[in-house]
C-alpha positions in Angstrom: 21.9 74.5 -21.5 19.1 76.2 -19.6 16.4 73.7 -18.5 12.8 74.9 -18.2 10.1 73.0 -16.4 6.5 73.8 -17.6 3.6 72.8 -15.4 0.6 72.2 -17.7 0.2 70.8 -21.2 -2.5 73.2 -22.4 -2.2 75.9 -25.0 -0.1 78.2 -22.8 2.4 75.4 -21.9 2.6 73.9 -25.4 3.1 77.2 -27.3 5.8 78.1 -24.7 7.4 74.7 -25.1 7.5 75.3 -28.9 9.2 78.7 -28.6 11.7 77.5 -26.0 12.7 74.4 -27.9 13.1 76.3 -31.1 15.4 78.6 -29.1 17.6 75.8 -28.1 16.5 75.3 -24.5 15.9 72.0 -22.7 12.2 71.7 -21.9 10.2 69.3 -19.7 6.4 69.5 -19.7 4.6 68.1 -16.6 0.9 67.3 -16.6 -1.4 65.3 -14.3 -3.4 64.0 -17.2 -2.7 61.7 -20.2 -1.3 62.1 -23.7 -4.0 63.3 -26.1 -4.4 59.9 -27.8 -5.3 58.3 -24.4 -7.8 60.8 -23.2 -11.4 59.8 -23.0 -14.0 62.5 -23.7 -16.5 60.6 -21.5 -14.3 60.6 -18.4 -14.8 63.6 -16.2 -11.1 63.8 -15.3 -9.9 63.4 -18.8 -12.3 66.0 -20.0 -10.4 68.7 -18.2 -6.8 67.3 -17.8 -4.1 66.1 -20.1 -2.4 67.0 -23.4 -4.1 70.1 -24.9 -5.9 71.0 -21.6 -9.6 71.5 -21.4 -9.5 73.1 -24.8 -9.0 69.7 -26.4 -12.7 69.0 -25.9 -14.0 72.5 -26.4 -15.3 73.3 -29.9 -12.0 74.9 -30.7 -13.0 78.5 -31.3 -10.0 80.8 -31.4 -10.2 84.6 -31.3 -7.2 86.4 -32.7 -7.6 89.7 -30.9 -5.2 91.0 -28.3 -8.0 92.2 -26.0 -10.3 89.1 -26.2 -9.3 86.3 -23.9 -7.2 88.6 -21.8 -5.5 91.9 -22.5 -2.0 91.6 -24.1 -1.6 95.3 -24.0 -0.9 95.0 -20.3 2.5 93.6 -21.3 3.3 95.3 -24.6 2.5 98.1 -27.0 -0.6 97.8 -29.2 1.6 97.2 -32.3 3.5 94.4 -30.5 0.3 92.8 -29.3 -1.2 92.7 -32.8 2.0 91.3 -34.2 2.0 88.6 -31.5 -1.6 87.6 -32.5 -0.5 87.5 -36.1 2.3 85.1 -35.1 -0.1 82.9 -33.1 -2.5 82.8 -36.1 0.4 81.8 -38.4 1.3 78.9 -36.0 -2.2 77.6 -36.1 -2.2 77.8 -39.8 0.6 75.3 -39.9 -2.0 72.8 -38.7 -4.6 73.8 -41.3 -6.5 76.1 -39.0 -8.0 78.8 -41.3 -9.4 82.1 -40.2 -13.0 82.6 -41.3 -13.7 85.2 -43.9 -16.1 88.1 -43.1 -17.9 90.7 -45.2 -16.7 94.2 -44.0 -19.9 95.9 -44.9 -22.1 93.3 -43.2 -19.8 93.5 -40.1 -20.2 97.3 -40.0 -23.9 97.1 -40.4 -24.2 94.7 -37.5 -21.9 97.0 -35.4 -24.3 99.9 -36.2 -27.4 97.9 -35.4 -25.9 96.9 -32.1 -24.9 100.4 -31.2 -28.5 101.7 -31.9 -29.7 99.1 -29.3 -27.1 100.3 -26.8 -25.0 97.2 -27.3 -21.3 96.9 -28.2 -20.4 94.4 -30.9 -16.7 93.6 -31.3 -15.6 92.4 -34.7 -12.7 90.0 -34.5 -10.8 87.5 -36.6 -11.8 84.0 -35.6 -11.2 80.3 -36.4 -13.2 77.3 -35.6 -11.5 73.9 -35.4 -14.3 71.8 -34.1 -14.1 69.5 -31.1 -14.2 66.5 -33.4 -11.0 67.7 -35.2 -9.1 69.1 -32.2 -7.7 65.8 -31.0 -6.1 65.1 -34.4 -4.5 68.6 -34.5 -3.1 68.2 -31.0 -1.6 64.8 -31.9 0.3 66.5 -34.8 1.4 69.3 -32.5 2.6 66.7 -29.9 4.7 64.9 -32.5 6.3 68.1 -33.6 7.2 69.0 -30.1 8.7 65.5 -29.5 10.8 66.0 -32.7 12.1 69.2 -31.2 13.3 67.3 -28.1 10.6 68.4 -25.7 10.2 65.9 -22.9 6.8 65.1 -21.5 5.9 63.6 -18.1 2.2 62.7 -17.9 0.2 61.4 -14.9 2.4 63.4 -12.5 1.1 66.0 -10.1 3.3 69.0 -9.3 3.0 70.0 -5.6 5.3 73.1 -5.3 8.1 75.1 -6.8 11.5 75.0 -5.1 13.2 78.4 -4.5 16.1 79.7 -2.5 17.4 83.3 -2.0 14.7 84.7 -4.3 15.5 82.3 -7.2 13.5 79.3 -8.4 15.3 76.0 -8.7 12.7 73.6 -9.9 9.4 71.8 -9.2 8.5 69.0 -6.7 6.1 66.2 -7.5 3.8 64.4 -5.1 6.3 61.6 -4.6 8.8 64.2 -3.5 10.7 63.9 -6.7 12.6 67.1 -7.7 12.6 68.3 -11.3 15.5 70.7 -11.2 15.1 73.7 -13.5 16.7 77.1 -14.2 13.2 78.5 -14.9 9.7 77.3 -14.2 6.5 78.2 -16.1 3.2 77.7 -14.3 0.6 77.1 -16.9 -1.9 74.5 -15.5 -5.0 75.9 -17.1 -8.2 77.0 -15.4 -8.6 73.7 -13.6 -5.2 74.4 -11.8 -6.0 78.0 -10.7 -6.5 77.1 -7.1 -3.2 75.2 -7.1 -1.4 78.2 -8.6 -3.0 80.4 -5.9 -1.6 78.2 -3.1 1.9 78.1 -4.6 2.0 81.8 -5.0 0.7 82.3 -1.4 3.2 79.8 0.0 6.0 81.9 -1.5 4.6 85.2 -0.4 3.9 86.5 -3.9 1.4 89.3 -4.5 -1.8 88.4 -6.2 -4.9 90.3 -7.5 -8.4 88.7 -7.7 -9.9 88.7 -11.2 -13.7 88.9 -11.7 -15.8 85.8 -12.0 -18.3 85.4 -14.8 -21.6 83.7 -13.7 -24.6 83.0 -15.9 -26.4 80.5 -18.1 -26.0 78.7 -21.4 -28.8 79.9 -23.8 -30.2 77.5 -26.4 -32.4 78.6 -29.3 -33.4 77.2 -32.7 -30.4 77.8 -35.0 -32.5 79.8 -37.4 -33.0 82.5 -34.8 -29.3 83.4 -34.8 -28.6 82.5 -38.5 -28.4 86.1 -39.8 -25.9 87.2 -37.0 -23.8 84.0 -37.4 -23.5 84.6 -41.1 -21.7 87.8 -40.2 -19.7 86.6 -37.2 -19.3 83.0 -36.3 -18.8 83.7 -32.6 -20.3 87.2 -32.1 -19.1 89.1 -29.1 -21.8 91.4 -27.6 -21.4 93.5 -24.5 -24.6 94.7 -22.7 -24.9 97.1 -19.7 -27.8 95.7 -17.7 -29.8 98.8 -16.5 -31.0 97.9 -13.0 -27.6 97.1 -11.4 -25.4 98.7 -14.1 -23.6 95.3 -14.5 -21.7 94.2 -17.6 -23.2 91.2 -19.4 -21.6 89.5 -22.3 -22.1 86.7 -24.8 -19.4 84.0 -24.9 -18.6 80.9 -26.9 -21.4 80.9 -29.4 -21.9 77.3 -30.8 -23.8 77.4 -34.1 -25.8 74.2 -34.7 -24.0 73.0 -31.5 -24.6 71.0 -28.4 -24.8 71.9 -24.8 -22.6 69.7 -22.7 -22.1 69.0 -19.0 -18.9 69.8 -17.2 -18.0 68.1 -14.0 -15.5 69.5 -11.5 -15.3 66.5 -9.2 -12.7 67.9 -6.8 -15.1 70.7 -5.9 -18.4 68.8 -6.2 -19.6 71.1 -8.9 -21.5 70.4 -12.2 -21.8 73.1 -14.8 -22.4 73.5 -18.5 -20.5 74.5 -21.6 -21.2 74.4 -25.4 -19.6 72.7 -28.3 -19.9 73.0 -32.1 -18.7 70.2 -34.3 -17.4 70.3 -37.8 -19.0 67.1 -39.0 -22.2 66.9 -37.0 -24.9 69.5 -36.5 -27.9 70.0 -34.2 -30.9 72.1 -35.0 -30.0 74.6 -32.2 -27.4 77.3 -31.5 -26.2 77.9 -27.9 -24.1 80.5 -26.2 -23.0 81.6 -22.7 -24.6 84.7 -21.3 -22.5 85.9 -18.4 -22.4 88.7 -15.9 -19.1 89.8 -14.4 -18.8 89.9 -10.6 -16.0 91.8 -8.7 -15.8 91.6 -4.9 -14.2 93.9 -2.3 -13.2 93.4 1.3 -13.8 91.3 3.3 -14.8 88.7 0.7 -12.3 89.2 -2.2 -12.1 85.7 -3.6 -14.3 85.7 -6.6 -13.4 82.0 -7.3 -14.7 80.9 -3.9 -17.9 83.0 -4.5 -18.5 81.5 -7.9 -17.9 78.0 -6.8 -20.3 78.4 -3.9 -23.0 79.5 -6.3 -22.2 76.5 -8.6 -22.4 74.2 -5.6 -25.9 75.5 -4.8 -27.0 75.1 -8.4 -25.6 71.5 -8.4 -27.6 70.8 -5.3 -30.8 72.2 -6.8 -30.3 70.2 -9.9 -29.7 66.9 -8.0 -26.1 66.6 -9.3 -27.1 67.8 -12.8 -27.4 71.2 -14.5 -30.7 73.0 -14.1 -32.8 73.5 -17.2 -35.6 76.1 -17.5 -37.4 77.8 -20.3 -37.3 81.6 -20.5 -41.1 81.7 -20.3 -41.1 79.7 -17.0 -38.4 81.8 -15.5 -40.3 85.0 -16.3 -43.5 83.5 -14.7 -41.6 82.4 -11.6 -42.4 78.8 -12.0 -40.1 75.8 -12.3 -39.9 73.9 -15.6 -40.9 70.3 -16.1 -40.2 67.9 -18.9 -43.9 68.0 -19.7 -44.0 71.8 -20.0 -40.8 71.9 -22.0 -42.3 69.7 -24.7 -45.8 71.1 -24.7 -45.8 72.4 -28.4 -44.2 71.4 -31.7 -42.4 74.7 -31.8 -40.5 74.2 -28.5 -36.8 73.8 -28.6 -35.6 70.2 -28.1 -32.7 70.3 -25.6 -29.4 69.0 -26.8 -28.4 68.2 -23.2 -30.8 65.6 -21.8 -28.8 64.9 -18.7 -30.2 68.0 -17.0 -32.9 68.6 -14.3 -35.9 70.8 -15.2 -36.2 73.3 -12.4 -36.0 76.9 -11.3 -32.8 78.7 -12.0 -33.8 81.6 -9.7 -33.4 79.2 -6.7 -29.7 78.7 -7.6 -28.5 82.0 -9.0 -28.6 85.3 -7.0 -31.5 87.6 -7.8 -29.1 90.3 -9.1 -27.6 87.9 -11.7 -31.0 86.6 -12.8 -32.1 90.2 -13.3 -29.0 91.0 -15.3 -29.5 88.0 -17.6 -33.2 88.7 -18.2 -32.5 92.4 -19.0 -29.6 91.4 -21.3 -31.7 89.0 -23.3 -34.4 91.6 -23.7 -31.9 94.1 -25.1 -30.2 91.5 -27.3 -33.5 90.6 -28.8 -33.5 94.1 -30.4 -30.6 92.8 -32.5 -31.6 89.1 -32.7 -35.5 88.9 -32.8 -36.8 85.7 -31.3 -34.0 85.4 -28.8 -36.5 86.4 -26.0 -39.2 83.9 -26.9 -40.7 81.8 -24.1 -39.3 78.7 -25.7 -35.7 79.8 -25.3 -33.9 77.4 -23.0 -31.5 78.3 -20.2 -29.1 75.9 -18.5 -27.4 76.8 -15.2 -24.8 77.2 -14.0 -22.2 78.5 -16.6 -19.2 79.5 -14.6 -16.1 81.1 -15.9 -13.7 81.8 -13.1 -10.4 83.6 -13.7 -7.6 82.8 -11.4 -5.8 85.2 -9.1 -3.3 87.1 -11.2 0.2 87.4 -9.7 2.2 90.6 -9.9 4.6 90.2 -12.9 6.8 92.1 -15.1 6.0 92.5 -18.8 7.6 89.1 -19.5 5.2 87.4 -17.1 8.0 86.8 -14.6 6.8 86.9 -11.0 8.6 88.6 -8.1 10.4 85.2 -7.6 13.3 85.2 -10.2 12.9 82.5 -12.8 9.2 81.8 -12.0 6.9 82.7 -14.9 3.2 82.3 -15.4 0.9 82.0 -18.4 -2.6 81.0 -19.4 -5.9 80.8 -17.7 -4.6 79.2 -14.5 -2.6 82.2 -13.7 -5.4 84.7 -14.5 -3.5 86.3 -17.4 -5.6 84.7 -20.2 -9.0 83.3 -21.0 -9.4 80.9 -23.9 -7.1 79.2 -26.4 -5.8 82.2 -28.3 -5.0 84.3 -25.2 -3.4 81.3 -23.4 -1.2 80.6 -26.4 -0.2 84.2 -26.6 0.8 84.5 -23.0 2.7 81.2 -23.3 4.7 82.9 -26.1 5.3 86.0 -23.9 6.6 84.0 -21.0 8.8 81.9 -23.3 10.4 85.0 -24.8 11.1 86.3 -21.3 12.8 83.0 -20.4 14.8 83.1 -23.6 15.9 86.6 -22.8 16.9 85.6 -19.3 18.9 82.6 -20.7 20.8 84.7 -23.1 21.6 87.5 -20.7 
């Protein structure tokens, strides 16, 4: 029987494990974190590592679109890509995850309104699990995988893949233990992107740098975005900022949600994210506003560039995210707690563990300009979004790993070595990661049956 070692127990690794086990292969999943039932949301390490990956403590928004969260059409025809997303959606439905219904006419009207403002609105099928329900869903998924014979090794750290004569033979752990395997899938999630880069580099495999998205988490009274949210729960807007001609996009809208702190202890970086719960609401809605950065020679590593900005922002915030009102940013003055709570109409921050300050001291001028212009343009569609009281938290950093050269099954130039998910730069988010895990698993199954 073919044995497959999967590094990473996030969506990519788990959906691959499901497909492989159902296909009769022996599967071992390795992860440096804990089983989902043992993870602690309040622990910085547990927040990003372990069963379910960092998505376990996200708010569980899933986009069922082949070109959101990656581009599946790089690996298959449009019809095949849509069929795969339908398959992923059906798998989630087994765990009572339902796609939200939308009104076609209201969606079309919003698309027209956005177009008139020079903005692209992308209608997509979406589901929202809620970070307070995700853990229970992952536990059910875990039990099903165990029933299929999938073996899990938690609290282990993979160090390298073992290869000889152009063929992979397994994975080594930090205690020099060898996990022998006929195929290896690298799917460690975004937190493992640097490790994937090192492994690929050590084995002389070709990689391409993906863009890095840098920006802020925007927080406004929920009523400001209520009309748009009623049409699309997590609306996707794409804006071309005029001064520098950069693309800015909205990401991870959290209706009645909470801004949360993310800590990347290994890199000394603190950032922000947003969650929306099923059973508890705030009075605010938040979303990421991000500008995409590509680099050319001699500084090609977008990850290193993004992390350097995040480190500066962490320094400026004294180890906390920086919080500033839009009005203060426009007036080139730092925010203070006193100024942020000056009038009854001001937004009450849902993240208090932040430092009022000046975002322009942390983010490059070009990015700040992009974000200000994008907010002004979005306000043509969402009036009130550009009010002085609007809150901005920095930094929000979405880095996408180096993408190795692969075939359409996501097999690298090293035979038997496959990649999937955010950590390998081929996906962004739960839906895309799950889909690429399926692609890699199908490639491994085809190899095993050849």
